[in-house]
N, C-alpha and C positions, 0 to 999 in steps of 0.2 A: 869908783863915779859915785858922788848924790845920788841924794833922791828927786830934790834940783831938775841934775844933769841929767837922768835919768826921761822924768817928762818930760823934759823939752830935746831931747830927742827925737832924729829923724825914723828912730824905728816905733818910737811909742806917735807918733806923728800917725804913720801910716794902722796903729792900733786902732787911736782913736776912726779914723777914714775908714776900717773894717766896721768899726760900732756901730760908728753915722751909717753908713752902708745897709748894715745888717737892722736899725732899726728905720731907715726907709722900706728897707722892704717889707716887713710888720706892720707898713702904714700904708702902703703901697701893695697889695702883692702882684706881684709881674714877675716871676721865678726866675729875676734875669740880676737886679742887682748883688741878692747873696753870692753870686759867683763871685762879684767886684768886692761883698768885701770878705770874702776868702783870699784872695789872688793878695788884697792890701793887708788882711790878718798875716797868711805866712810870708808874705815881704817882711812885714812888724816885723813879727822874728824872726827871718834871716839877719835882718839889720840888728838887729838887742844881740845878732851871738856873732856878728862879723861886723863893730860898728868903723862907720868912716867911712862907708863905701861914697863915690860917685852917684851925681844924681842920672847921669843915665846910666849910670850900671843898675841903680834902684826901678826906676823907670823899666827898664829891660827885664831885672826877676818880676814885676808887678804883671808888666805882662806877660810871661809866661806862665806863671803860677796863674794866672786867669785863667789863658787858654786850655793850662790843663783843666785847670775846675770847670769849665765849660764842657768840654770834654767830655771827661766820669761823669758830670749828670746828665748831658746828653744822652749818653751810653745807657745808666740808670734809668731815665726819663722812656727810653722807647723796650725796653727788658718789661719794665712793668705797668705789669696789665692796668688800666684804669675798670672798673665793676659800673656799668651804666644801665640805665635801664632804657634809657634812646641812646642806643649806637650809634643812631643818626643825626646826633643831636644841631653839630656841626658840621650836614653837606648837606646844604637845602636844595642839590636838584637829584641826590637822590629820598630826598623825601618827596619829590612831588612824584615819583613814578607810580602811576596808575590813577592821578587825578586827570577829571576830561577838564579840558580849558578851550575857549573860542576862538577860535583865530581872529585877530584881529587887524594884520594886513595878508594876504592870499601866499601864498606857500606855492609859487612858481619856480620848476625845475626843480625842486626839495627844496627852496628854504624863505621862510616867509619870517613871521611874530606872532604868539601867542598870546592871550591878556592869561593868567594865571593871578587871582586877587585882582590886588587896584598895580598890576604890573607887567609888565610888556617884555618876554622873553622870547632870543631869536630859539628859530625851532628846523628842525631837517624833518624830513615826511613824501610822501606823498602830495604831487598835485590838491590845494584844496579852495575852495571859493572863503573870501570875510564873512564869521555869522557861522561857521561852520564848526561841526565842535569834532575835537580832536584828544585822545586818550594819551596820556606821554608813555612813552614805554624806556625810557633812557634817558644816559643823558653827555655827552661830553664834553667837559668842563663845565661849561654857561648853557651850551647852544641841549635844549633841550628835545628830545629823539621822539617820534609822534608818528600814529594812526588812525584812521579813521574812526572814532568812538561808534 
């Protein structure tokens, strides 16, 4: 096989796709295109080792290699503790615990709404009239648990 023949082979095209995906990950990091790049690279190397594989087999190899890369990456991310000064950075409801909010829709039969900043949140707690102050003591999903302030 000549150098020109290698350049136009399916394996080289998969490797070029892997390079393009890796560059895209560098430009717009999202921690997902890199797994696609790994799958494409492994597929490209596999096709260079075993030339002449059908397009269907290439697609299956790409899916398997990408799935394996995602699985390995996911396991690695779950094991890696990220040190942060603000562990509640992405947990908005937990950040609100301890805050005093104003009841904007009366809490009747344990359910109503409270105003926190410029937004209104569903709330559960003891019955309270509109305008009362409520302290946020917890959260269940996006519903705030409140008590009288």
